[in-house]
N, C-alpha and C positions, 0 to 999 in steps of 0.2 A: 386505458393507458395509464392508470394510476399505480400499476404494478411496479415495484422496485426491482430492477435487474441487478444481478450480482455486481456489475461494474458501478453501481450507484449507491454503495454503502455509505452511510454518513456516521460520523462520530462527534460527540460533543466534547468540548474542551473541559478538562478536569478542573481548571482554574476558574473560568468565568461562564462556561455553558455555551459559548458560541460554537459554530461549526468549525471543525478543523479542516484545513486544506492540505492536499497532497501535491507536492511539486514533482513532476516526472523527472526521473534521474536521481532522485534523492531517496533516502531510507527513513523519512520522517514525515510527520504530520505537524502543521504549524497553525497556530491561532493568529489571525490577522488583527485581532483586537487587543490581546494582552501579551502576545509574544511567546506563549507557552509552546513547547516543542515536545512531541512524543515520538520516540524512535520505534520503527517497525522491525521486529525480530524476523530475520530471514530463516526459513526452514531449509535445512540442508537436504532433506529428503525430496524436495520438490525440484531440485536441480541435479542433473546428471550429465556426464560427458559421454558422448557417443563416438564410437570409432567409425571413421569413414568407410573402412573395408567391411565392417559388420553390416552396414546399411546398404552399400552399393557393390560390395565385393562379390 
């Protein structure tokens, strides 16, 4: 059970080395110790709009 799943990625703070935390609904990682913030770039290729008629029509 020591295997890290894709949902368990961890990233260290570039400022102090502590673990950055992700707040659901935001687009950033934040360090609880020094306040450093790192924004997550969203990939436009991972999101696409689907037409209801194409799926169920």
